[in-house]
C-alpha positions as CSV (number, residue, x, y, z in Angstrom):
1,X,173.4,63.3,127.4
2,X,169.9,64.7,127.5
3,X,167.5,62.6,129.4
4,X,164.8,61.1,127.2
5,X,161.2,61.2,128.5
6,X,158.1,59.1,128.2
7,X,154.5,59.7,128.9
8,X,151.6,57.3,129.5
9,X,148.2,58.7,128.7
10,X,144.8,57.2,129.0
11,X,142.5,57.9,126.0
12,X,140.1,55.0,126.7
13,X,136.5,55.2,127.9
14,X,137.2,53.0,130.8
15,X,136.0,54.5,134.2
16,X,138.6,56.9,135.5
17,X,138.1,55.7,139.1
18,X,139.6,52.3,137.9
19,X,141.9,53.4,135.1
20,X,143.6,56.4,136.8
21,X,145.1,54.5,139.8
22,X,146.1,51.6,137.5
23,X,147.8,53.9,135.0
24,X,149.6,55.6,137.9
25,X,150.8,52.3,139.2
26,X,151.9,51.2,135.7
27,X,153.9,54.4,135.4
28,X,155.7,53.8,138.7
29,X,156.4,50.2,137.7
30,X,157.8,51.2,134.4
31,X,160.1,53.7,136.1
32,X,161.5,50.9,138.1
33,X,161.8,48.5,135.2
34,X,163.6,51.1,133.1
35,X,166.5,50.9,135.7
36,X,166.7,47.2,134.8
37,X,166.7,48.0,131.1
38,X,169.3,50.8,131.6
39,X,171.6,48.5,133.6
40,X,171.5,45.9,130.8
41,X,171.6,48.2,127.8
42,X,173.8,51.0,129.2
43,X,171.2,53.8,128.6
44,X,170.2,56.5,130.9
45,X,167.1,55.8,133.0
46,X,163.9,57.1,131.4
47,X,161.3,58.9,133.5
48,X,157.6,59.2,133.4
49,X,156.9,62.9,133.4
50,X,153.8,65.1,132.8
51,X,155.2,67.2,130.0
52,X,156.8,64.3,128.0
53,X,154.3,64.5,125.2
54,X,156.0,67.7,123.8
55,X,159.6,66.5,124.1
56,X,159.6,62.8,124.3
57,X,157.7,59.5,123.4
58,X,154.1,58.7,124.2
59,X,152.3,55.5,125.1
60,X,148.6,56.0,124.7
61,X,145.8,53.7,126.0
62,X,142.8,53.2,123.8
63,X,139.7,51.0,123.9
64,X,140.4,49.1,120.7
65,X,142.1,49.4,117.3
66,X,139.5,49.9,114.6
67,X,141.8,48.7,111.9
68,X,143.7,45.9,113.7
69,X,141.2,43.9,115.8
70,X,142.4,41.9,118.8
71,X,145.8,43.7,118.9
72,X,147.1,44.3,122.4
73,X,149.6,46.9,121.4
74,X,152.2,48.1,118.9
75,X,154.8,50.8,118.3
76,X,155.6,52.9,115.3
77,X,156.8,56.3,114.3
78,X,154.8,59.3,113.0
79,X,155.4,60.9,109.6
80,X,157.5,63.4,111.4
81,X,159.7,60.6,112.8
82,X,158.5,60.7,116.4
83,X,158.3,57.3,118.1
84,X,155.0,56.4,119.8
85,X,153.1,53.3,121.0
86,X,149.5,52.3,121.4
87,X,148.0,49.8,123.9
88,X,144.4,48.6,123.5
89,X,142.5,47.7,126.6
90,X,139.4,45.9,125.4
91,X,141.3,42.9,123.8
92,X,143.2,42.5,127.1
93,X,140.4,42.9,129.6
94,X,137.7,41.2,127.6
95,X,139.8,38.1,127.3
96,X,140.3,37.6,131.0
97,X,143.3,40.0,131.3
98,X,143.9,42.3,134.3
99,X,145.2,45.8,134.8
100,X,148.3,45.0,136.8
101,X,148.9,41.3,137.1
102,X,149.9,38.3,134.9
103,X,151.3,38.1,131.4
104,X,147.9,39.0,130.0
105,X,147.7,42.5,131.6
106,X,147.7,46.1,130.7
107,X,150.9,46.6,132.7
108,X,152.8,43.8,130.8
109,X,151.6,45.1,127.5
110,X,152.6,48.7,128.3
111,X,156.0,47.4,129.6
112,X,156.5,45.5,126.4
113,X,156.0,48.5,124.2
114,X,158.1,50.8,126.4
115,X,161.1,48.4,126.3
116,X,160.9,48.1,122.6
117,X,160.6,51.9,122.1
118,X,163.8,52.2,124.1
119,X,165.6,49.3,122.3
120,X,164.6,50.4,118.8
121,X,162.6,53.6,118.7
122,X,162.2,53.7,114.9
123,X,161.6,49.9,114.7
124,X,164.2,49.6,111.9
125,X,167.2,47.9,113.5
126,X,168.4,44.4,112.7
127,X,171.1,42.1,114.1
128,X,173.0,39.6,112.0
129,X,173.6,36.0,112.9
130,X,176.9,34.1,112.2
131,X,175.1,32.6,109.2
132,X,174.0,35.9,107.7
133,X,170.4,36.0,108.8
134,X,169.0,39.1,110.3
135,X,166.7,39.4,113.4
136,X,164.7,42.5,114.2
137,X,165.9,44.2,117.4
138,X,162.7,43.9,119.3
139,X,163.5,43.5,123.0
140,X,160.4,41.7,124.2
141,X,159.1,39.6,121.3
142,X,161.3,36.5,122.0
143,X,160.0,36.3,125.5
144,X,156.6,37.9,124.8
145,X,154.5,35.9,127.3
146,X,157.0,35.9,130.2
147,X,156.6,38.5,133.0
148,X,158.1,39.3,136.3
149,X,156.8,41.5,139.2
150,X,158.2,44.8,140.5
151,X,157.2,46.1,143.9
152,X,156.1,49.7,144.4
153,X,156.7,51.7,147.5
154,X,153.1,51.0,148.7
155,X,153.8,47.3,148.4
156,X,151.7,47.0,145.2
157,X,153.1,44.4,142.8
158,X,152.9,45.0,139.1
159,X,153.7,42.6,136.3
160,X,156.1,43.8,133.6
161,X,157.5,42.1,130.5
162,X,160.7,40.1,130.4
163,X,163.2,41.5,127.9
164,X,166.3,40.3,126.1
165,X,169.8,41.5,126.8
166,X,172.4,42.7,124.3
167,X,174.0,39.2,124.2
168,X,170.8,37.8,122.7
169,X,171.7,39.7,119.5
170,X,175.4,38.6,119.7
171,X,176.2,35.4,117.7
172,X,179.6,35.2,119.5
173,X,178.2,35.6,123.1
174,X,180.0,33.5,125.7
175,X,178.2,30.5,127.1
176,X,177.8,32.1,130.5
177,X,176.2,35.3,129.1
178,X,172.9,36.5,130.3
179,X,170.4,36.6,127.4
180,X,167.2,37.9,129.1
181,X,166.3,39.4,132.4
182,X,164.5,36.4,133.7
183,X,167.2,34.0,132.5
184,X,164.8,31.9,130.5
185,X,166.9,31.8,127.3
186,X,170.3,30.2,127.1
187,X,171.8,31.2,123.7
188,X,171.7,34.0,121.1
189,X,168.6,34.2,118.9
190,X,166.8,31.6,121.0
191,X,163.0,32.0,121.2
192,X,160.9,31.1,124.3
193,X,158.2,28.5,123.7
194,X,155.5,31.2,123.6
195,X,157.6,33.9,122.0
196,X,158.5,34.9,118.5
197,X,161.0,36.8,116.5
198,X,161.1,38.5,113.0
199,X,163.8,37.1,110.8
200,X,165.0,38.4,107.5
201,X,166.8,36.3,104.9
202,X,167.6,37.4,101.4
203,X,165.5,40.6,101.9
204,X,162.4,38.6,102.8
205,X,161.0,38.8,106.3
206,X,159.1,36.0,108.2
207,X,158.2,35.2,111.8
208,X,159.8,32.4,113.8
209,X,157.4,31.3,116.5
210,X,158.0,29.3,119.7
211,X,156.4,25.8,119.9
212,X,153.5,27.0,122.1
213,X,152.7,30.3,120.3
214,X,148.9,30.4,119.8
215,X,147.4,30.4,116.3
216,X,145.1,33.4,117.1
217,X,148.0,35.6,118.0
218,X,149.9,34.7,114.9
219,X,147.0,36.0,112.8
220,X,147.2,39.5,114.5
221,X,150.9,39.8,113.5
222,X,150.2,40.1,109.8
223,X,147.0,42.1,110.0
224,X,146.9,45.5,108.4
225,X,148.4,48.2,110.6
226,X,150.5,45.9,112.8
227,X,154.2,46.8,113.3
228,X,155.2,43.3,112.3
229,X,153.4,43.7,109.0
230,X,155.3,47.0,108.4
231,X,158.6,45.2,109.1
232,X,157.6,42.5,106.6
233,X,156.9,44.9,103.9
234,X,159.5,47.6,104.4
235,X,162.2,46.3,106.8
236,X,165.7,46.3,105.4
237,X,169.1,45.9,107.2
């Protein structure tokens, strides 16, 4: 099997002296996390390589999204069918977020988008429950605000997103199955208190939110240009 590749590029106006070391650390952290994802999902480990833009997927960092204000990030496919993701720095950093630490960080947002590109590159897969409902196969949305740290060789610690395991999408999973990397969830299709999931019933899509999911973040999910909005309008099993 050919090894898929991924590239993180900085297209923001943030000072290079700050952004470049942070992006490098994020790349190293993602390379470590992808081993966790590969172990859970049975896929080959992805690498961050310099020439990935031509032959693989791209995660690009921008200042902000002109169409979708306050979005942290989203992933989509080009008209030619190439998966990509965008992460927006200003909404993160202007609201008290950091580059490398905490659930509100550039690293956690990049990690979220990377994991979901791997789990469902075209953002078009759905898993069916025992009752016939469908859930979008987004790896990080159900645990969107939960993060764990990976340790780099220089001892730097970087926050990355929690992600769900295959049994989260399995309605017949055994009771002792592992449903997410941090072991927060305890059963299939469960949503963390500050997570969410897209559900489709009878061809209509809506979001299921955890009890603590903030109102302002709900608003961004249905704004023009968001991947959730695309799922709502065009998603089909």
